[in-house]
MDTraj code that builds the backbone (N, CA, C; nanometers):
import mdtraj as md
import numpy as np

residues = "MET ALA THR ASP THR LEU ALA GLY CYS HIS ALA LEU VAL LEU ALA ALA GLY ALA GLY THR ARG PHE ASP GLY ALA LYS LEU LEU ALA ASP PHE ARG GLY GLU ALA LEU VAL ARG HIS ALA VAL ARG ALA MET LEU ALA SER ARG VAL GLU ARG VAL THR VAL ILE LEU GLY ALA ARG GLY ASP GLU VAL THR ALA ALA LEU ALA ASP LEU ALA SER PRO ARG LEU VAL THR VAL LYS CYS PRO ASP TRP GLN GLU GLY LEU SER ALA SER LEU ARG CYS GLY ILE ALA ALA LEU PRO SER ASP CYS ARG ALA VAL ALA VAL ALA LEU GLY ASP MET PRO LEU ILE ASP PRO GLY LEU ALA ASP THR ALA LEU GLY TYR VAL LEU THR GLY ALA PRO ALA VAL LEU PRO GLN TYR ARG ASN ARG PRO ALA HIS PRO VAL ALA LEU SER ARG THR VAL PHE ASP ARG LEU ARG ARG LEU SER GLY ASP ARG GLY ALA ARG ALA ALA LEU LYS ARG LEU PRO GLY ILE VAL HIS LEU GLU THR GLU ASP PRO GLY SER ALA ARG ASP ILE ASP THR ARG ALA ASP LEU ALA ARG LEU GLY".split()
xyz = np.array([
    [-3.1944, 0.6866, 1.4393],
    [-3.1028, 0.7085, 1.5549],
    [-2.9888, 0.6057, 1.5513],
    [-2.8674, 0.6513, 1.5920],
    [-2.7525, 0.5689, 1.6101],
    [-2.7961, 0.4692, 1.7279],
    [-2.7443, 0.3495, 1.7347],
    [-2.7865, 0.2333, 1.8108],
    [-2.6939, 0.2652, 1.9275],
    [-2.5636, 0.3282, 1.9312],
    [-2.4920, 0.3586, 2.0437],
    [-2.5322, 0.4826, 2.1156],
    [-2.6205, 0.4838, 2.1851],
    [-2.6638, 0.5858, 2.2608],
    [-2.5712, 0.6452, 2.3582],
    [-2.5749, 0.7631, 2.3923],
    [-2.4666, 0.8271, 2.4800],
    [-2.5360, 0.8170, 2.6275],
    [-2.4633, 0.7296, 2.7065],
    [-2.5459, 0.6917, 2.8350],
    [-2.5453, 0.8182, 2.9232],
    [-2.6666, 0.8159, 2.9763],
    [-2.6988, 0.9397, 3.0709],
    [-2.7065, 1.0743, 3.0102],
    [-2.7257, 1.0681, 2.8636],
    [-2.7367, 1.2033, 2.8013],
    [-2.8971, 1.2024, 2.7410],
    [-2.9448, 1.3267, 2.7724],
    [-3.0809, 1.3663, 2.7255],
    [-3.0840, 1.4884, 2.6349],
    [-3.2164, 1.5082, 2.5887],
    [-3.2351, 1.6271, 2.5132],
    [-3.3498, 1.6956, 2.5601],
    [-3.3653, 1.8203, 2.5651],
    [-3.4764, 1.9087, 2.5757],
    [-3.5269, 1.9913, 2.4614],
    [-3.6483, 1.9835, 2.4194],
    [-3.6791, 2.0907, 2.3161],
    [-3.7881, 2.1818, 2.3757],
    [-3.7579, 2.3054, 2.3964],
    [-3.8246, 2.4010, 2.4601],
    [-3.9415, 2.4541, 2.3780],
    [-4.0640, 2.4150, 2.3929],
    [-4.1732, 2.4579, 2.2986],
    [-4.2909, 2.5083, 2.3753],
    [-4.2735, 2.6002, 2.4569],
    [-4.3722, 2.6560, 2.5446],
    [-4.4235, 2.7952, 2.5060],
    [-4.3454, 2.8592, 2.4411],
    [-4.3831, 3.0028, 2.4065],
    [-4.5109, 3.0153, 2.3305],
    [-4.5690, 3.1408, 2.3338],
    [-4.6984, 3.1681, 2.2666],
    [-4.6654, 3.2312, 2.1414],
    [-4.5382, 3.2599, 2.0868],
    [-4.5259, 3.3037, 1.9626],
    [-4.5840, 3.4213, 1.9243],
    [-4.5704, 3.5328, 2.0204],
    [-4.6479, 3.6693, 2.0014],
    [-4.5976, 3.7352, 1.8840],
    [-4.4673, 3.7368, 1.8590],
    [-4.4304, 3.8113, 1.7368],
    [-4.4752, 3.7232, 1.6203],
    [-4.5127, 3.6175, 1.6294],
    [-4.5690, 3.5481, 1.4931],
    [-4.7160, 3.5720, 1.4701],
    [-4.7671, 3.6149, 1.5848],
    [-4.9131, 3.6281, 1.5835],
    [-4.9846, 3.5007, 1.6440],
    [-4.9050, 3.4195, 1.7205],
    [-4.9612, 3.3143, 1.7832],
    [-4.9575, 3.1838, 1.6908],
    [-4.9623, 3.0681, 1.7553],
    [-4.9569, 2.9330, 1.6917],
    [-4.8302, 2.9142, 1.6127],
    [-4.7189, 2.9694, 1.6505],
    [-4.5985, 2.9631, 1.5646],
    [-4.5558, 2.8223, 1.5593],
    [-4.5586, 2.7413, 1.6654],
    [-4.4977, 2.5867, 1.6476],
    [-4.5820, 2.5113, 1.5827],
    [-4.7053, 2.5539, 1.5507],
    [-4.8005, 2.4751, 1.4783],
    [-4.8057, 2.5160, 1.3188],
    [-4.7366, 2.6191, 1.2903],
    [-4.7470, 2.6786, 1.1559],
    [-4.6863, 2.5594, 1.0580],
    [-4.7240, 2.5643, 0.9361],
    [-4.6740, 2.4779, 0.8295],
    [-4.5352, 2.5230, 0.8111],
    [-4.4287, 2.4181, 0.7938],
    [-4.3054, 2.4432, 0.7503],
    [-4.2716, 2.3004, 0.6766],
    [-4.2527, 2.3336, 0.5348],
    [-4.2235, 2.2227, 0.4600],
    [-4.3188, 2.1008, 0.4702],
    [-4.4360, 2.1246, 0.4916],
    [-4.5357, 2.0295, 0.4798],
    [-4.5888, 1.9670, 0.6187],
    [-4.5332, 2.0229, 0.7286],
    [-4.5729, 1.9580, 0.8626],
    [-4.5409, 2.0833, 0.9729],
    [-4.5935, 2.0517, 1.0862],
    [-4.5976, 2.1609, 1.1983],
    [-4.4502, 2.1884, 1.2310],
    [-4.4210, 2.3171, 1.2492],
    [-4.2772, 2.3557, 1.2592],
    [-4.2187, 2.2803, 1.3765],
    [-4.2832, 2.2676, 1.4953],
    [-4.2130, 2.2041, 1.6006],
    [-4.1655, 2.0759, 1.5816],
    [-4.2143, 1.9811, 1.4804],
    [-4.1886, 1.8597, 1.4594],
    [-4.0485, 1.8445, 1.4150],
    [-3.9840, 1.9498, 1.3390],
    [-3.8597, 1.9268, 1.2806],
    [-3.7590, 1.9363, 1.3896],
    [-3.7739, 2.0276, 1.4899],
    [-3.6670, 2.0214, 1.5923],
    [-3.6856, 1.8909, 1.6740],
    [-3.8034, 1.8464, 1.7062],
    [-3.8218, 1.7144, 1.7938],
    [-3.7597, 1.5931, 1.7156],
    [-3.7912, 1.6002, 1.5768],
    [-3.7259, 1.4827, 1.5053],
    [-3.5720, 1.4852, 1.5019],
    [-3.5233, 1.5999, 1.4894],
    [-3.3713, 1.6269, 1.4978],
    [-3.3241, 1.5718, 1.6196],
    [-3.3781, 1.6014, 1.7420],
    [-3.3262, 1.5496, 1.8645],
    [-3.3420, 1.4033, 1.8787],
    [-3.4600, 1.3562, 1.8151],
    [-3.4792, 1.2033, 1.8256],
    [-3.3739, 1.1252, 1.7191],
    [-3.3247, 1.2064, 1.6372],
    [-3.2035, 1.1345, 1.5603],
    [-3.0723, 1.1386, 1.6179],
    [-3.0642, 1.2182, 1.7333],
    [-2.9438, 1.2093, 1.7940],
    [-2.9286, 1.0880, 1.8860],
    [-2.7865, 1.0974, 1.9546],
    [-2.7587, 0.9646, 2.0362],
    [-2.8252, 0.9753, 2.1690],
    [-2.9070, 1.0585, 2.2044],
    [-2.9650, 1.0815, 2.3491],
    [-3.0603, 0.9667, 2.3830],
    [-3.0504, 0.9246, 2.5219],
    [-3.1479, 0.8376, 2.5724],
    [-3.3003, 0.8802, 2.5565],
    [-3.3245, 1.0067, 2.5779],
    [-3.4686, 1.0504, 2.5903],
    [-3.4859, 1.1970, 2.5363],
    [-3.5826, 1.2275, 2.4773],
    [-3.6184, 1.3675, 2.4349],
    [-3.7402, 1.3997, 2.5102],
    [-3.7215, 1.5177, 2.5775],
    [-3.8435, 1.5802, 2.6483],
    [-3.8847, 1.6994, 2.5949],
    [-4.0082, 1.7083, 2.5498],
    [-4.0561, 1.8428, 2.4966],
    [-4.1395, 1.9291, 2.6077],
    [-4.0848, 2.0421, 2.6201],
    [-4.1623, 2.1421, 2.7237],
    [-4.2638, 2.2123, 2.6582],
    [-4.3882, 2.1874, 2.7112],
    [-4.5145, 2.2389, 2.6649],
    [-4.5560, 2.3576, 2.7369],
    [-4.6267, 2.4669, 2.6771],
    [-4.6974, 2.5700, 2.7495],
    [-4.8231, 2.6129, 2.6763],
    [-4.7968, 2.7243, 2.5861],
    [-4.9179, 2.7711, 2.5136],
    [-4.9598, 2.6707, 2.4039],
    [-5.0854, 2.6527, 2.3998],
    [-5.1303, 2.5450, 2.3015],
    [-5.0679, 2.4098, 2.3104],
    [-5.0478, 2.3723, 2.4421],
    [-4.9815, 2.2461, 2.4657],
    [-5.0550, 2.1369, 2.4199],
    [-5.1739, 2.1231, 2.4233],
    [-5.2461, 2.0026, 2.3688],
    [-5.2444, 1.9919, 2.2327],
    [-5.2403, 2.1007, 2.1603],
    [-5.2275, 2.1084, 2.0072],
    [-5.0829, 2.0648, 1.9622],
    [-4.9931, 2.1100, 2.0360],
    [-4.8411, 2.0695, 2.0138],
    [-4.8331, 1.9234, 2.0361],
    [-4.8989, 1.8845, 2.1540],
    [-4.8824, 1.7268, 2.1688],
    [-4.9499, 1.6467, 2.0613],
    [-5.0489, 1.6955, 1.9984],
    [-5.1261, 1.6482, 1.8944],
    [-5.0430, 1.6289, 1.7779],
    [-4.9809, 1.7355, 1.7432],
    [-4.8968, 1.7463, 1.6340],
    [-4.7764, 1.6615, 1.6379],
    [-4.7316, 1.6082, 1.7589],
    [-4.6170, 1.5174, 1.7561],
    [-4.6637, 1.3793, 1.7786],
    [-4.7955, 1.3504, 1.7924],
    [-4.8422, 1.2239, 1.8236],
    [-4.7907, 1.1078, 1.7157],
    [-4.7848, 1.1242, 1.6035],
    [-4.7399, 1.0300, 1.5152],
    [-4.5818, 1.0080, 1.5023],
    [-4.5109, 1.0747, 1.6031],
    [-4.3667, 1.0625, 1.6043],
    [-4.3500, 0.9415, 1.7084],
    [-4.4560, 0.8865, 1.7422],
    [-4.4558, 0.7882, 1.8629],
    [-4.3245, 0.7275, 1.8744],
    [-4.2613, 0.7414, 1.9896],
    [-4.1358, 0.6731, 2.0249],
    [-4.1266, 0.6654, 2.1768],
    [-4.0754, 0.5621, 2.2240],
    [-4.0607, 0.5481, 2.3590],
    [-3.9572, 0.6208, 2.4142],
    [-3.8790, 0.7072, 2.3346],
    [-3.7655, 0.7991, 2.3795],
    [-3.8323, 0.9400, 2.3976],
    [-3.9623, 0.9612, 2.3498],
    [-4.0181, 1.0936, 2.3360],
    [-4.1268, 1.1096, 2.4614],
    [-4.1165, 1.2120, 2.5352],
    [-4.2222, 1.2386, 2.6368],
    [-4.2286, 1.4016, 2.6259],
    [-4.3484, 1.4179, 2.6869],
    [-4.3860, 1.5732, 2.6835],
    [-4.4127, 1.6243, 2.8362],
    [-4.3812, 1.7273, 2.8765],
    [-4.4050, 1.7881, 2.9956],
    [-4.4594, 1.9284, 2.9959],
    [-4.5714, 1.9536, 3.0672],
    [-4.6334, 2.0767, 3.0633],
    [-4.5788, 2.1636, 3.1621],
    [-4.5194, 2.2912, 3.1180],
    [-4.4754, 2.3921, 3.2229],
    [-4.5759, 2.4883, 3.2700],
    [-4.6050, 2.4718, 3.3964],
    [-4.7243, 2.5595, 3.4406],
    [-4.6850, 2.7098, 3.4440],
    [-4.5602, 2.7546, 3.4557],
    [-4.5154, 2.8974, 3.4528],
    [-4.4598, 2.9277, 3.3325],
    [-4.5040, 2.8683, 3.2159],
    [-4.4375, 2.9086, 3.0797],
    [-4.4463, 3.0589, 3.0389],
    [-4.5553, 3.1272, 3.0881],
    [-4.5798, 3.2619, 3.0604],
    [-4.4481, 3.3447, 3.1296],
    [-4.3763, 3.2934, 3.1996],
    [-4.2621, 3.3829, 3.2675],
    [-4.1719, 3.4077, 3.1689],
    [-4.1527, 3.3008, 3.0709],
    [-4.0471, 3.3177, 2.9759],
    [-3.9631, 3.1935, 2.9608],
    [-3.8464, 3.2116, 2.8888],
    [-3.7575, 3.1013, 2.8671],
    [-3.6969, 3.0277, 2.9722],
    [-3.6734, 3.1058, 3.0807],
    [-3.6124, 3.0375, 3.2136],
    [-3.7080, 2.9521, 3.2706],
    [-3.8356, 2.9800, 3.2688],
    [-3.9310, 2.8794, 3.3323],
    [-3.9292, 2.7527, 3.2536],
    [-3.9200, 2.7690, 3.1103],
    [-3.9270, 2.6232, 3.0458],
    [-3.8095, 2.5585, 3.0708],
    [-3.6863, 2.6172, 3.0849],
    [-3.5508, 2.5510, 3.1141],
    [-3.5637, 2.4858, 3.2437],
    [-3.6100, 2.5634, 3.3452],
    [-3.6185, 2.5083, 3.4856],
    [-3.7069, 2.3762, 3.4922],
    [-3.8209, 2.4034, 3.4161],
    [-3.9154, 2.2845, 3.4037],
    [-3.8631, 2.1528, 3.3442],
    [-3.7707, 2.1883, 3.2325],
    [-3.7038, 2.0825, 3.1732],
    [-3.5914, 2.0131, 3.2674],
    [-3.5144, 2.0909, 3.3305],
    [-3.4222, 2.0339, 3.4234],
    [-3.4845, 1.9501, 3.5204],
    [-3.6047, 2.0026, 3.5877],
    [-3.6649, 1.9151, 3.6763],
    [-3.7081, 1.7897, 3.6307],
    [-3.7482, 1.7896, 3.4926],
    [-3.7996, 1.6522, 3.4380],
    [-3.6959, 1.5531, 3.4083],
    [-3.5661, 1.5901, 3.4214],
    [-3.4657, 1.5084, 3.3760],
    [-3.4402, 1.3787, 3.4969],
    [-3.4136, 1.2745, 3.4629],
    [-3.3875, 1.1578, 3.5594],
    [-3.2617, 1.1988, 3.6433],
    [-3.2631, 1.1328, 3.7406],
    [-3.1564, 1.1618, 3.8635],
    [-3.0077, 1.1106, 3.7982],
    [-3.0093, 1.0331, 3.7038],
    [-2.8862, 0.9758, 3.6603],
    [-2.8338, 1.0486, 3.5294],
    [-2.9243, 1.1613, 3.4805],
    [-2.8813, 1.2296, 3.3790],
    [-2.7214, 1.3027, 3.4079],
    [-2.6448, 1.2786, 3.2979],
    [-2.5298, 1.3368, 3.3094],
    [-2.5022, 1.4621, 3.2271],
    [-2.5744, 1.4828, 3.1283],
    [-2.5736, 1.5948, 3.0348],
    [-2.6983, 1.6041, 2.9509],
    [-2.7321, 1.7213, 2.9091],
    [-2.8449, 1.7594, 2.8349],
    [-2.8129, 1.8493, 2.7187],
    [-2.8868, 1.8195, 2.5912],
    [-2.8730, 1.9161, 2.4903],
    [-2.9986, 1.9818, 2.4869],
    [-2.9920, 2.1125, 2.4657],
    [-3.1160, 2.2112, 2.4789],
    [-3.1471, 2.2688, 2.3332],
    [-3.2481, 2.2311, 2.2850],
    [-3.2898, 2.2748, 2.1616],
    [-3.4139, 2.3717, 2.1699],
    [-3.4410, 2.4477, 2.0706],
    [-3.5700, 2.5340, 2.0601],
    [-3.6520, 2.4839, 1.9582],
    [-3.7956, 2.4771, 2.0016],
    [-3.8821, 2.4287, 1.9095],
    [-3.9100, 2.5000, 1.7739],
    [-3.8663, 2.6278, 1.7717],
    [-3.8655, 2.7125, 1.6597],
    [-3.7497, 2.7208, 1.5699],
    [-3.6658, 2.6178, 1.6004],
    [-3.5447, 2.6113, 1.5201],
    [-3.5502, 2.4693, 1.4348],
    [-3.6104, 2.4789, 1.3091],
    [-3.6332, 2.3482, 1.2437],
    [-3.5204, 2.2838, 1.1782],
    [-3.4145, 2.3562, 1.1623],
    [-3.2909, 2.3073, 1.0765],
    [-3.1717, 2.2730, 1.1597],
    [-3.1871, 2.2520, 1.2944],
    [-3.0826, 2.2105, 1.3750],
    [-3.0293, 2.0744, 1.3342],
    [-2.8988, 2.0543, 1.3585],
    [-2.8253, 1.9222, 1.3211],
    [-2.8195, 1.8332, 1.4471],
    [-2.8667, 1.7075, 1.4439],
    [-2.8462, 1.6200, 1.5533],
    [-2.7088, 1.5784, 1.5814],
    [-2.6310, 1.5987, 1.4727],
    [-2.4967, 1.5532, 1.4945],
    [-2.4109, 1.6723, 1.5818],
    [-2.4550, 1.7755, 1.5739],
    [-2.4139, 1.8926, 1.6619],
    [-2.4506, 1.8617, 1.8104],
    [-2.5587, 1.8155, 1.8191],
    [-2.5955, 1.7685, 1.9653],
    [-2.5049, 1.6786, 2.0023],
    [-2.4917, 1.5617, 1.9332],
    [-2.3905, 1.4632, 1.9771],
    [-2.2490, 1.5084, 2.0095],
    [-2.2004, 1.5993, 1.9076],
    [-2.0704, 1.6483, 1.9347],
    [-2.0603, 1.7329, 2.0558],
    [-2.1539, 1.8130, 2.0889],
    [-2.1636, 1.8890, 2.2080],
    [-2.1580, 1.8088, 2.3212],
    [-2.2407, 1.7180, 2.3306],
    [-2.2638, 1.6264, 2.4427],
    [-2.1329, 1.5564, 2.4809],
    [-2.0583, 1.5260, 2.3608],
    [-1.9234, 1.4394, 2.3683],
    [-1.8231, 1.5317, 2.4560],
    [-1.8234, 1.6785, 2.4377],
    [-1.7426, 1.7627, 2.5083],
    [-1.7850, 1.7491, 2.6483],
    [-1.9145, 1.7696, 2.6658],
    [-1.9555, 1.7609, 2.8194],
    [-1.9181, 1.6357, 2.8953],
    [-1.9316, 1.5329, 2.8287],
    [-1.8976, 1.3855, 2.8941],
    [-1.7434, 1.3831, 2.9202],
    [-1.6656, 1.4629, 2.8394],
    [-1.5238, 1.4584, 2.8794],
    [-1.4760, 1.5799, 2.9670],
    [-1.5696, 1.6358, 3.0362],
    [-1.5608, 1.7439, 3.1376],
    [-1.5852, 1.8816, 3.1262],
    [-1.6288, 1.9206, 3.0205],
    [-1.6714, 2.0541, 2.9913],
    [-1.8105, 2.0851, 3.0725],
    [-1.8118, 2.2000, 3.1333],
    [-1.9452, 2.2249, 3.2088],
    [-2.0706, 2.2530, 3.1100],
    [-2.0189, 2.3128, 3.0077],
    [-2.1204, 2.3391, 2.9014],
    [-2.0563, 2.3563, 2.7640],
    [-2.1333, 2.3467, 2.6600],
    [-2.0957, 2.3765, 2.5276],
    [-2.1795, 2.4712, 2.4574],
    [-2.1347, 2.5831, 2.4158],
    [-2.2209, 2.6702, 2.3417],
    [-2.1758, 2.6847, 2.1997],
    [-2.2559, 2.6195, 2.1111],
    [-2.2300, 2.6371, 1.9663],
    [-2.2337, 2.7949, 1.9294],
    [-2.1628, 2.8155, 1.8255],
    [-2.1836, 2.9563, 1.7543],
    [-2.1482, 2.9352, 1.6022],
    [-2.2339, 3.0090, 1.5316],
    [-2.2251, 3.0047, 1.3683],
    [-2.1857, 3.1479, 1.3461],
    [-2.0631, 3.1797, 1.2916],
    [-2.0242, 3.3226, 1.2516],
    [-2.0404, 3.4077, 1.3615],
    [-2.0093, 3.3798, 1.4897],
    [-2.0272, 3.4671, 1.6042],
    [-2.1775, 3.4963, 1.6486],
    [-2.2667, 3.3991, 1.5816],
    [-2.4019, 3.4251, 1.6258],
    [-2.4378, 3.2947, 1.7246],
    [-2.5027, 3.3036, 1.8413],
    [-2.5489, 3.2028, 1.9074],
    [-2.6208, 3.0810, 1.8457],
    [-2.5780, 2.9605, 1.8638],
    [-2.6458, 2.8578, 1.7917],
    [-2.6951, 2.7495, 1.8870],
    [-2.7653, 2.6502, 1.8439],
    [-2.8207, 2.5535, 1.9145],
    [-2.7942, 2.4092, 1.8520],
    [-2.8097, 2.3047, 1.9131],
    [-2.8459, 2.2916, 2.0516],
    [-2.7295, 2.3251, 2.1509],
    [-2.7478, 2.3867, 2.2634],
    [-2.6604, 2.4001, 2.3592],
    [-2.6473, 2.2654, 2.4509],
    [-2.5177, 2.2231, 2.4889],
    [-2.5042, 2.1067, 2.5799],
    [-2.4743, 2.1478, 2.7288],
    [-2.5182, 2.1021, 2.8142],
    [-2.5034, 2.1238, 2.9526],
    [-2.4806, 2.0091, 3.0502],
    [-2.3704, 2.0244, 3.1419],
    [-2.3442, 1.9175, 3.2357],
    [-2.4484, 1.9321, 3.3519],
    [-2.4622, 1.8296, 3.4144],
    [-2.5444, 1.8265, 3.5325],
    [-2.4831, 1.9223, 3.6400],
    [-2.3516, 1.9504, 3.6299],
    [-2.2871, 2.0357, 3.7271],
    [-2.3317, 2.1749, 3.7244],
    [-2.3998, 2.2187, 3.6098],
    [-2.4563, 2.3599, 3.6024],
    [-2.6113, 2.3619, 3.6340],
    [-2.6762, 2.2679, 3.6589],
    [-2.8162, 2.2714, 3.6752],
    [-2.8565, 2.3575, 3.8025],
    [-2.7704, 2.3664, 3.8874],
    [-2.8225, 2.4629, 4.0108],
    [-2.8181, 2.5983, 3.9482],
    [-2.7209, 2.6215, 3.8755],
    [-2.7264, 2.7768, 3.8138],
    [-2.8532, 2.8077, 3.7415],
    [-2.8904, 2.6984, 3.6582],
    [-3.0036, 2.7136, 3.5779],
    [-3.1262, 2.7322, 3.6516],
    [-3.1448, 2.6522, 3.7646],
    [-3.2504, 2.6626, 3.8478],
    [-3.2748, 2.7976, 3.9067],
    [-3.1703, 2.8965, 3.9057],
    [-3.1868, 3.0223, 3.9780],
    [-3.2224, 3.1255, 3.8656],
    [-3.2332, 3.0892, 3.7326],
    [-3.2669, 3.1811, 3.6307],
    [-3.4140, 3.2276, 3.6355],
    [-3.4320, 3.3432, 3.5962],
    [-3.5665, 3.4112, 3.5951],
    [-3.5856, 3.5015, 3.4696],
    [-3.7128, 3.5081, 3.4245],
    [-3.7456, 3.6043, 3.3208],
    [-3.7311, 3.5167, 3.2016],
    [-3.7051, 3.6032, 3.0866],
    [-3.6895, 3.5539, 2.9497],
    [-3.5461, 3.5259, 2.9036],
    [-3.4850, 3.4515, 3.0004],
    [-3.3360, 3.4316, 2.9647],
    [-3.3188, 3.2804, 2.9472],
    [-3.2284, 3.2420, 2.8817],
    [-3.1785, 3.1059, 2.8489],
    [-3.0592, 3.0633, 2.9301],
    [-3.0031, 2.9538, 2.8914],
    [-2.8895, 2.8976, 2.9631],
    [-2.7528, 2.9865, 2.9478],
    [-2.7343, 3.0502, 2.8413],
    [-2.6146, 3.1357, 2.8269],
    [-2.6122, 3.2288, 2.9433],
    [-2.7354, 3.3018, 2.9845],
    [-2.7216, 3.3973, 3.0856],
    [-2.6800, 3.3506, 3.2095],
    [-2.6996, 3.2267, 3.2354],
    [-2.6578, 3.1832, 3.3694],
    [-2.5155, 3.1190, 3.3664],
    [-2.4513, 3.1104, 3.2515],
    [-2.3180, 3.0633, 3.2408],
    [-2.2004, 3.1605, 3.2160],
    [-2.2336, 3.2889, 3.2193],
    [-2.1448, 3.3865, 3.1931],
    [-2.0295, 3.3718, 3.2898],
    [-1.9008, 3.3959, 3.2344],
    [-1.7717, 3.3844, 3.3258],
    [-1.7552, 3.2547, 3.3798],
    [-1.8274, 3.1535, 3.3544],
    [-1.8110, 3.0133, 3.4072],
    [-1.6750, 2.9454, 3.3339],
    [-1.5811, 2.9212, 3.4159],
    [-1.4590, 2.8667, 3.3443],
    [-1.4770, 2.7417, 3.2851],
    [-1.4095, 2.7072, 3.1666],
    [-1.4234, 2.5730, 3.1143],
    [-1.5221, 2.5549, 3.0010],
    [-1.5974, 2.6504, 2.9814],
    [-1.7016, 2.6505, 2.8738],
    [-1.6207, 2.6319, 2.7367],
    [-1.6845, 2.5499, 2.6508],
    [-1.6475, 2.5200, 2.5108],
    [-1.7264, 2.6144, 2.4273],
    [-1.6781, 2.6846, 2.3400],
    [-1.7461, 2.7704, 2.2411],
    [-1.7156, 2.6937, 2.1165],
    [-1.8156, 2.6188, 2.0568],
    [-1.8015, 2.5241, 1.9554],
    [-1.8361, 2.5913, 1.8371],
    [-1.7491, 2.6106, 1.7452],
    [-1.7873, 2.6830, 1.5982],
    [-1.8507, 2.5657, 1.5156],
    [-1.9534, 2.6163, 1.4435],
    [-1.9986, 2.5286, 1.3453],
    [-2.0345, 2.5944, 1.2207],
    [-2.0205, 2.5202, 1.1152],
    [-2.0369, 2.5875, 0.9780],
    [-2.1916, 2.5553, 0.9343],
    [-2.2776, 2.5078, 1.0128],
    [-2.3977, 2.4779, 0.9738],
    [-2.5035, 2.5987, 1.0089],
    [-2.5406, 2.6724, 0.9022],
    [-2.6351, 2.7920, 0.9411],
    [-2.7500, 2.7642, 0.9956],
    [-2.8096, 2.6383, 0.9729],
    [-2.9378, 2.5929, 1.0402],
    [-2.9444, 2.6160, 1.1879],
    [-2.8180, 2.5892, 1.2434],
    [-2.7952, 2.5820, 1.3972],
    [-2.8303, 2.7269, 1.4434],
    [-2.8281, 2.8327, 1.3718],
    [-2.8462, 2.9637, 1.4152],
    [-2.9633, 3.0362, 1.3699],
    [-3.0618, 2.9532, 1.2962],
    [-3.1925, 3.0007, 1.2379],
    [-3.3122, 2.9752, 1.3086],
    [-3.3592, 3.0592, 1.3666],
    [-3.4897, 3.0409, 1.4482],
    [-3.5958, 3.1270, 1.3598],
    [-3.7266, 3.0961, 1.3856],
    [-3.8318, 3.1409, 1.3359],
    [-3.9093, 3.2348, 1.4330],
    [-3.9186, 3.3633, 1.4236],
    [-3.9822, 3.4585, 1.5152],
    [-4.1008, 3.5218, 1.4485],
    [-4.0949, 3.5396, 1.3184],
    [-4.2073, 3.6043, 1.2507],
    [-4.2497, 3.5247, 1.1200],
    [-4.3750, 3.5555, 1.0711],
    [-4.3999, 3.4939, 0.9450],
    [-4.3068, 3.5147, 0.8373],
    [-4.2468, 3.6306, 0.8409],
    [-4.1327, 3.6690, 0.7378],
    [-4.0191, 3.5671, 0.7494],
    [-3.9723, 3.5258, 0.8723],
    [-3.8800, 3.4243, 0.8834],
    [-3.9141, 3.3002, 0.8325],
    [-4.0360, 3.2593, 0.8588],
    [-4.0913, 3.1423, 0.8064],
    [-4.0792, 3.1290, 0.6556],
    [-4.1307, 3.2344, 0.5953],
    [-4.1370, 3.2462, 0.4517],
    [-4.0022, 3.2404, 0.3946],
    [-3.8990, 3.2984, 0.4515],
    [-3.7629, 3.3009, 0.4117],
    [-3.7147, 3.1709, 0.4201],
    [-3.7279, 3.0816, 0.5303],
    [-3.6539, 2.9761, 0.5529],
    [-3.7347, 2.8469, 0.4686],
    [-3.8649, 2.8582, 0.4625],
    [-3.9488, 2.7627, 0.3973],
    [-3.9122, 2.7295, 0.2559],
])
top = md.Topology()
chain = top.add_chain()
for i, resn in enumerate(residues, 1):
    res = top.add_residue(resn, chain, resSeq=i)
    for name in ("N", "CA", "C"):
        top.add_atom(name, md.element.get_by_symbol(name[0]), res)
traj = md.Trajectory(xyz[None], top)
């Protein structure tokens, strides 16, 4: 991790889903020699944020165990009691877990093992200079991590169902659509075929 942390900046890794399209236990599946979820968490720990909060749901204890040896004072886990509601519940839970002095947050998904910590830092930089949100995209495909200003947190608290931040930010002025050339930023793993293709 860079020593010059971005003051007031945090990261969330949403890792609560059951992975039904994968046949369950997706985040614990082996990817390049270790549990899939570890890759996204490690990437966020390599960014310049003050703290990384992992939002847990299905198989939460097993995911916690898979992350145990990443031991870092910057890594915390939070269990989301409503995780079965979908992505919005995890996001709401994550926002609620952020400290009151949080200025911005980068949101990553636990099933995206190839995300770039540098992209999180770049996106957070735009937020710190006034953007309400930064939505990365790779060749017109939604990418992660997304960066959000605390000014949009109230919008996120009103989300419901299996919808993420982009659904809450439609038509919001000032959003930065950040182009990235990194294909890993847009590659998530939904099925075992996806895992085999990326592995």
